[in-house]
ZALUMMAR-495023 format. One record per atom (N, C-alpha, C, O): residue in one letter; x, y negated, z negated. Coordinates in steps of 0.05 Angstrom, whole numbers, plus 5000, padded with zeros to 4 digits. Layout:
N
aXYZ;...
***
This chain:
329
x352328355943;x351028295917;x350527995916;x352327825920;x348027915910;x347427635908;x348527505883;x349427655865;x348427235881;x349827095859;x348627165832;x350027195813;x345927195831;x344627265805;x345427535795;x346127555771;x345527735812;x346328005804;x349328005796;x350128145777;x350927855810;x353827835804;x354227725776;x355927815761;x352727515770;x352927395743;x352027595721;x353327605700;x349927735726;x349027935706;x351128155702;x351528235679;x352328245723;x354428445721;x356828335705;x358028465688;x357428085711;x359727945698;x359227945668;x361028015652;x356827865659;x356227845630;x356228125617;x357328155595;x355028315631;x354928585619;x357728705616;x358328825595;x359328685636;x362128795635;x363728655614;x365228775599;x363428385612;x365028235593;x364328295564;x366028325547;x361728325559;x360828395532;x361828675524;x362728715502;x361628865543;x362529135538;x365529135532;x366529275514;x367028985548;x369928965544;x370628845517;x372528925503;x369128635509;x369628505483;x369128695460;x370828715442;x366928845461;x366329035440;x368429265440;x369229345418;x369229355463;x371329555464;x373929455454;x375429605441;x374629205459;x377029085448;x377129075418;x379129125405;x374828995406;x374628995377;x374929275365;x376329305345;x373729465378;x373929745368;x376829835369;x377929955350;x378129795392;x380929875395;x382729725375;x384629845364;x382229475370;x383729325350;x383529435322;x385429445307;x381029535315;x380629655289;x382129915286;x382929985264;x382530065308;x383730325306;x386730325312;x388030535310;x387830095318;x390630075326;x392229935304;x391529715294;x394430055296;x396229935276;x398330125267;x398330355275;x400230035250;x402330205240;x401330455225;x402530665227;x399130425210;x397930645196;x395930785216;x394130655226;x396431045220;x394731195239;x391931235227;x391631335205;x389931145243;x387131185234;x385531285258;x386331265281;x383231395252;x381431505273;x378731365271;x378131225252;x377131425291;x374331325290;x372831435267;x371031305256;x373431685260;x372131815237;x372731665211;x371031645193;x375231565208;x375831405184;x374131155183;x373331075161;x373731035206;x372030795206;x369130855199;x367830705184;x368131085209;x365431165202;x365231225172;x363231155159;x367331355161;x367331415132;x367231165116;x365931155095;x368630955125;x368630695110;x365830575110;x364930465090;x364430605133;x361630505135;x359830655116;x358030535103;x360230915114;x358531085096;x359131035067;x357331025050;x361731025060;x362530995032;x365030815031;x367030865043;x364730605015;x366830405013;x369330525000;x369230654979;x371630475012;x374230545001;x376030305002;x376430185023;x377230234979;x378829984978;x381229984996;x381729785009;x382630204999;x385030215016;x384230195045;x385330045060;x382130355053;x381230345081;x380030075088;x380429975110;x378729955069;x377629685073;x379829485078;x379529305095;x381929505063;x384229325066;x385429355094;x386129155106;x385629595104;x386829645130;x384929545152;x385729395169;x382429645152;x380629585174;x379629295173;x379429165194;x378929195150;x377628935148;x379628705144;x379528505159;x381328725123;x383028505117;x385328465136;x386128245142;x386428685146;x388728665164;x387928665194;x388628475209;x386328855202;x385828885231;x383528725241;x383728585262;x381228725227;x378928575236;x379428275236;x378628135254;x380728175214;x381327885213;x383127805236;x382727595248;x385027975243;x386827915265;x385327915292;x385727735308;x383628105296;x382128125321;x380227885324;x380027775345;x378827815302;x377027585304;x378527325309;x377627165325;x380827295296;x382327045300;x383427035329;x383326825342;x384427265339;x385327265367;x383127195386;x383527045405;x380727305381;x378427245399;x377726955397;x377326825418;x377626835374;x376926555371;x379026375384;x378326175397;x381526435381;x383626275393;x383526285423;x383726085437;x383126535434;x382926565463;x380426415474;x380626285494;x378226425459;x375826285468;x376225985467;x375325845485;x377525885446;x377925595443;x379825495464;x379325285476;x382025635470;x383925555490;x382625555518;x383025365534;x381025755523;x379725775549;x377625555553;x377425435574;x376125505532;x374125295533;x375425025537;x374524855552;x377624975522;x379124735525;x380124695554;x379924475565;x381224915565;x382124895593;x379824845612;x380224685631;x377524975608;x375224925626;x374324635624;x373624515645;x374324525601;x373524245597;x375424055612;x374623875626;x378124105608;x380123925620;x380123955650;x380723765664;x379624195661;x379524225690;x377224075702;x377423955723;x374924075688;x372723905697;x373223615693;x372523445709;x374523545671;x375123265664;x376923135685;x376422915694;x379023285693;x380923175713;x380123255742;x381423175761;x377923415745;x377123515771;x379523655785;x380023615808;x380923815769;x383323945779;x383524215766;x383824235741;x383424435781;x383624705769;x386324775758;x386724995746;x388324595761;x391024645750;x391324535722;x393424565710;x389324395712;x389524265686;x389124475664;x387724665667;x390524425641;x390224585617;x391124415593;x391924195597;x391024525569;x391724355545;x394524245545;x395024055530;x396324355562;x399024245562;x399123965576;x400923815570;x397323915594;x397623675611;x397123415595;x398023205603;x395623425573;x395123185557;x397023165533;x396822985517;x398823365531;x400923345510;x400223475484;x401823475465;x397823595481;x396923705455;x398723945447;x399423965424;x399324115466;x400924355458;x403824275451;x404924375431;x405024095467;x407724005461;x407723855434;x409623885418;x405723685430;x405623535405;x405323725381;x406523675360;x403623925383;x403224115361;x405824275356;x406524325333;x407224345377;x409824485374;x411824305359;x413324405342;x411824045365;x413623865351;x412923855321;x414723865304;x410423845314;x409623835286;x410324095271;x411324075249;x410024325284;x410624575271;x413624605267;x414424685245;x415224525286;x418224545283;x419124345263;x421024395248;x417924105262;x418623915242;x418024015214;x419623975195;x415824155210;x415124275184;x417224485176;x417924505153;x418024645195;x420124845189;x422724715182;x424124795163;x423424505197;x426024365191;x426024235164;x428024215151;x423624125156;x423423985130;x422924175107;x422924095084;x422424435113;x421924625092;x419224595079;x418924655055;x417124505094;x414524465083;x413124735079;x412924895098;x412224795055;x411125065049;x408225065039;x407125275034;x407024825035;x404324825023;x402324935042;x402824965066;x399924985032;x397725085048;x395124945039;x394824895015;x393324905057;x390724785050;x388724835072;x389424855095;x386124855064;x383924895082;x384325135101;x383325135123;x385625345091;x386125585107;x388525565126;x389025755140;x389925335126;x392225305144;x394725285127;x394725195104;x396925385138;x399525355126;x400425065131;x399224925147;x402524975116;x403624715121;x404524675150;x404224455161;x405724885161;x406624875188;x404224835207;x404324685226;x402024975202;x399624955218;x398324675216;x397424565236;x398324565191;x397124305188;x398824085202;x397623905214;x401424115201;x403123925215;x402723955245;x402723745260;x402424195255;x401924235283;x399324115292;x399123975313;x397224155276;x394624045282;x394723735282;x393623615301;x395923615262;x396023325260;x397623205283;x396823005294;x399923325289;x401623205310;x400323245338;x400623075355;x398923475342;x397523505368;x395423295372;x395223185394;x393823255351;x391723045353;x393022765356;x392022595371;x395222725342;x396622465343;x397722395370;x397422175380;x398922595383;x400022555410;x397822485430;x398222295445;x395622625429;x393522575448;x392222295443;x391522155462;x391922225417;x390821965411;x392721745422;x391721545433;x395321785419;x397221585429;x397121575460;x397121365472;x396921805472;x396621815502;x394221665511;x394321515531;x392021705497;x389521565505;x389821265502;x389021115520;x391021175480;x391320885476;x393220765497;x392720545506;x395320905503;x397220805524;x395920805551;x396920665569;x393820965555;x392520985582;x390620755586;x389720705609;x389920615565;x388020385568;x389520135577;x391520055566;x388620025598;x389819775609;x387619565611;x385819585628;x387919355594;x385919135594;x383019245591;x381119155603;x382819445573;x380219565567;x379219755588;x377119875585;x380719785611;x379919965632;x381320235628;x383620245619;x380020455635;x381020725631;x381020865658;x379020875672;x383320995664;x383521145689;x384421425682;x386321465667;x383121625694;x383821905689;x386721965699;x388222105686;x387521845722;x390121895732;x392321795713;x394321925709;x391821555701;x393721455682;x394021635657;x396221675647;x391721735648;x391721925625;x393422165631;x394922265615;x393022275655;x394422515663;x397422475664;x399022635652;x398322255676;x401222205678;x402422135651;x404622215644;x400921985634;x401821915608;x402122165591;x404022195575;x400222355593;x400322605578;x402622775586;x403922885568;x403322785611;x405622935620;x408222815609;x409922965599;x408422545609;x410822415599;x411022455568;x413222515558;x408822425554;x408822465525;x409522755518;x410922805499;x408422945533;x409023225528;x412023285532;x413223435517;x413223165553;x416123195558;x417723085535;x419723205527;x416922845525;x418322725502;x418122895477;x420122935463;x415723005472;x415323175448;x417023425451;x418123515431;x417223545475;x418823785479;x421823715474;x423223885463;x422723485483;x425423405478;x426023375449;x428123465439;x424223255434;x424623225405;x424523505391;x426023545371;x422823685400;x422823955389;x425424095393;x426524215375;x426624065417;x429224195423;x431324065405;x433124205396;x431223805401;x433223675384;x433023785355;x435123835342;x430623815344;x430323915317;x431324205315;x432624275295;x430824365335;x431824635335;x434924645336;x436224815323;x436024455351;x438924445353;x440124355326;x442224455318;x438824165312;x439824065287;x439524265264;x441124265245;x437424435265;x436924625244;x436924915256;x434825035259;x439225005263;x439525265275;x438725495256;x438125715266;x438625445230;x437925655211;x434925725213;x434125945205;x433325545224;x430425605227;x429725665256;x427425685263;x431825715272;x431425755301;x429726005307;x427825995322;x430426235294;x429026485300;x426026465293;x424326545309;x425426355269;x422626335261;x421126145279;x418826195286;x422425915287;x421125725304;x420525835332;x418325785342;x422525975343;x422126075370;x419826285370;x418226285389;x419726455350;x417526655349;x414926515347;x412926595360;x414726305331;x412226155329;x411526015355;x409226005363;x413525905369;x413025765394;x412025945416;x410725855435;x412626205413;x411626405433;x408926525425;x407826685441;x407926465402;x405326555394;x405326825379;x406727005387;x403726845358;x403527085343;x401027075325;x400226865316;x399827315319;x397627335300;x398427515277;x396727625263;x401027545272;x401927715250;x400927625223;x400427795205;x400627365219;x399827255193;x396827185192;x396027025176;x395227305210;x392427255210;x391027335184;x391527545174;x389327155174;x387827205150;x385027095153;x384526925171;x383127185136;x380427085138;x380126785133;x378426665146;x381726655115;x381526365112;x382026215139;x380826005143;x383826325155;x384326195181;x381926225200;x381226045214;x380726465199;x378326505215;x376126315206;x374726185222;x375826285179;x373726105169;x374325815176;x372425655178;x376925745179;x377525465186;x377125405215;x376325185222;x377525605233;x377325565262;x374425595272;x373525445289;x373025795261;x370425875272;x368325645273;x367125605294;x367925495252;x365825285254;x366525065274;x364724955287;x369124995276;x369924785295;x369624885323;x368824735341;x370325135328;x369925245355;x366925245362;x366125175384;x365225335343;x362325345348;x361325065354;x359725025373;x362224855339;x361424585344;x362324495372;x360824365387;x364824555379;x365924475405;x364324605428;x363824475448;x363624865425;x362124995446;x359324885449;x358424845471;x358024825426;x355324705427;x355424435441;x353724375458;x357424265434;x357624005447;x358124035477;x356923885493;x359924215484;x360624245512;x358224345528;x357724245550;x356724535518;x354424635532;x352224425534;x350924395554;x351924275512;x349924055511;x350523845532;x348623735545;x353023775536;x353823565555;x354723685582;x355823535598;x354023935587;x354924065612;x353723925637;x355123895657;x351323825635;x350123685658;x351723435664;x352023375688;x352623295644;x354223055649;x356923125662;x357922985679;x358123355654;x360523445667;x360023515696;x361723455714;x357723625702;x357023675730;x356823415746;x357723405769;x355823205733;x355722945747;x358522825750;x359022695771;x360222855730;x362922755733;x364422875756;x366222755768;x363723125763;x365023255786;x364523105812;x365923135832;x362322935813;x361722785836;x363322525838;x363222385858;x364822455817;x366122205815;x364822015795;x362422035791;x366421845783;x365321665762;x363121485772;x361121435758;x363521365796;x361421185806;x358821325811;x356721225804;x358921555824;x356521705829;x355221795803;x352721795801;x356821875783;x355721955757;x354221725744;x352121765732;x355421485745;x354121255733;x351421195747;x349421135734;x351421215773;x349021165788;x346821365781;x344421295784;x347621605773;x345621815765;x344921815736;x343621995726;x345921605721;x345121575693;x346921695673;x346221715650;x349321775680;x351221885661;x352821665647;x354021495661;x352921655620;x354621465606;x357521555608;x358521685589;x358921495629;x361521615636;x363521565614;x364921765606;x363821325604;x365921265584;x365521435559;x367421555548;x363021445549;x362521595524;x362921895528;x364122025512;x361921995550;x362222285556;x365122365559;x365922575549;x366722195572;x369522265575;x370922265548;x372622435543;x370322085530;x371522085504;x370822335488;x372522455475;x368222415489;x367322645474;x368722895485;x369723065469;x368822925511;x370123165523;x373023175517;x374123395511;x374422955519;x377322945512;x377723015483;x379623165476;x376022905465;x376322975437;x375823265431;x377223385415;x373723385444;x373123665439;x375423845449;x376224025436;x376423795474;x378523955485;x381023935468;x382424135464;x381623695459;x384023655442;x383823805415;x385623935406;x381423775403;x380923905377;x381224205380;x382524335363;x380024325400;x380124615404;x383024715409;x383924915397;x384524565425;x387224645431;x389024615406;x390624795400;x388724395392;x390424355368;x389824555346;x391624655333;x387224625342;x386524835323;x387725105331;x388825245313;x387625165356;x388725425365;x391725445360;x392725635350;x393125235368;x396025225364;x396825235335;x398825355327;x395225115318;x395925095290;x395825365276;x397125405255;x394225555286;x394025825273;x395526045288;x396026255277;x396225995313;x397426215329;x400026135343;x401426315353;x400825885343;x403125805359;x402325745388;x399925735395;x404325705404;x403825635432;x403225885448;x404926065450;x400925895460;x400126125477;x399326005504;x397225885507;x400926055524;x400525935550;x398726105568;x398126335563;x397825975590;x396326105612;x393426165606;x391826205624;x392626185581;x389826255575;x388026025584;x386026085598;x388625785577;x387025555585;x387225485614;x385625325625;x389125605628;x389525545657;x388225765674;x386725705693;x388826015669;x388026235686;x385126315682;x383626345701;x384326345656;x381626465651;x379426285662;x377626395675;x379326025657;x377125865669;x377125875699;x374925875712;x379525885711;x379625905740;x378426165750;x376926165770;x379026375737;x378026645744;x374926655741;x373526755758;x373926545718;x371126545713;x369626375734;x367426445742;x370826155741;x369525975761;x369126125788;x367126085802;x371126285795;x370926435820;x368726645819;x367426695840;x368226755796;x366226975793;x363426875789;x361526995801;x363026665774;x360226575768;x359526295777;x357326205773;x361426165790;x360825895801;x361625665783;x362425715760;x361525425793;x362525185779;x360525045760;x361224855748;x358025145759;x356125015741;x357125035712;x357625255702;x357424805699;x359024795675;x357724925650;x359125015632;x355124935649;x353925065626;x354625365625;x355425465605;x354325495648;x355225775650;x358225795648;x359225985635;x359625615660;x362525635660;x363725605632;x365525765625;x362625425616;x363725395588;x363125645572;x364925735557;x360725745573;x360125995558;x361726235568;x362926385552;x361926265595;x363426485606;x366326475601;x367626675595;x367526235603;x370326205597;x371026255568;x373126375562;x369226185550;x369726245522;x369726545516;x371526645503;x367726685527;x367626975523;x369927115537;x371227295525;x370627035561;x372727155576;x375427095563;x377127275562;x375826855554;x378426785541;x378826935515;x381127035510;x376726965499;x377027115474;x377627415480;x379327535467;x376227525500;x376727805507;x379527845518;x380928035511;x380427665535;x383127675547;x385227675525;x387127845526;x385027495506;x387027475485;x386927715466;x388927785454;x384527825462;x384228055446;x385928295457;x387328425442;x385728335483;x387228555495;x390228485497;x391928665495;x390928235501;x393728155501;x395028205473;x397328285472;x393428155452;x394528205425;x394928515421;x396828595408;x393128675432;x393428965430;x396029045445;x397529215434;x396528935468;x399028995482;x401428905467;x403429045466;x401328675455;x403628565439;x404328755416;x406628775408;x402328885405;x402729065382;x403629345390;x404929475374;x403129425414;x403429715421;x405529765442;x406529995445;x406329565458;x408229615480;x411029705470;x412229885482;x411929585448;x414629645438;x414329725408;x412329665396;x416429865397;x416329925369;x415929685351;x414529685330;x417229455358;x416929205344;x415029025359;x414929035384;x413628855345;x411528695358;x412728475375;x414628345368;x411528445399;x412328235417;x410827975411;x408527985402;x412027745416;x410427495415;x408227505436;x408727585458;x405827415429;x403627445447;x403827265471;x402727325493;x405327045469;x405826865492;x407327005514;x406926935538;x409027205508;x410327355528;x408327515544;x408627535569;x406427635531;x404427795544;x402627625562;x402127695585;x401627395552;x399827235567;x401227125592;x400027095613;x403827055589;x405326955613;x405827185633;x405527135657;x406427425623;x407027645641;x404527725656;x404627805679;x402127705643;x399627785656;x398527545672;x397527585695;x398627305661;x397327075673;x398726965697;x397426885716;x401426945696;x402826815718;x402526965745;x401826835764;x402927225746;x402527365772;x399627345782;x399127315806;x397727365763;x394927345771;x394227075782;x392827055802;x395326865770;x394826595780;x396126555807;x395026415824;x398626665811;x399926645837;x398226785859;x398026685881;x397027005851;x395227155869;x392826975877;x392126965900;x391626855857;x389326675863;x390126445881;x388626385900;x392426325876;x393226105893;x393726195921;x392926065940;x395026425924;x395526535951;x392926605965;x392626555989;x391026725951;x388526815962;x386826575971;x385326595991;x387026355956;x385226125961;x386725905976;x385725675978;x389125965986;x390725745998;x389325626022;x390325446035;
***
């Protein structure tokens, strides 16, 4: 099969899987429902059925899809940014920083909500952005910026944030259970205001990434070569870092820490449709949303009580990534 046909098959299969995932999400839950019930709701509105299908299940499915798409797009951007397929939102400290903010909110008993986010989510979002901003400033030396310095500074800042998170959990053991469940990821509290808060920012991030995809292709050649070919390297790097950080912080703020999506999915998509970043960004977004949609289904159905979704993504993603590494060694 030539490359063009392979890409067409990829898009067709992925779209079909995404639509199937949404349908399964609508029909799966503690209250037993059938496809006929869904058809009846379409024909004639029923308040109880609408609450089940639309307010509980559809909002959760859409939020899971958006978070998966945002994490995967963030990972695809950072892998191109660092020219390293092992990069993901954890390497710049955004996930660890967001976790610190969320646990701090639990420890302080912050309960307010605004803009569709809980107080915990807002603290996670602010601390994730704050950590990456600090990492970027610390990476500047005499006005010069190096990607390698950013990577190492991000790893160090992430380790420090993780240590502070562990300290807060140790000091406030009464909030330990709630914090650990959040740190492993969950969509139990998904609501339409969260969808409304995440969707426009994800759409903006995807548009910016696709618009600047040609510049990312040039960055893959190295900064000097990219400059010689007319790419404004410093500006483009700042925009891409800001977009990747924003997407990851938004995702963590509504779902908790969900690992492996930003690492495995872009890597898998790159193998299937190639490294051209315009296709890669779009494909990684669709594949990441579909992947997390099915992981959420597994988290709800594997056991009588719901599993944290981070357990599912790690259980599925880690072996698959080890297989890829072994196959491509």
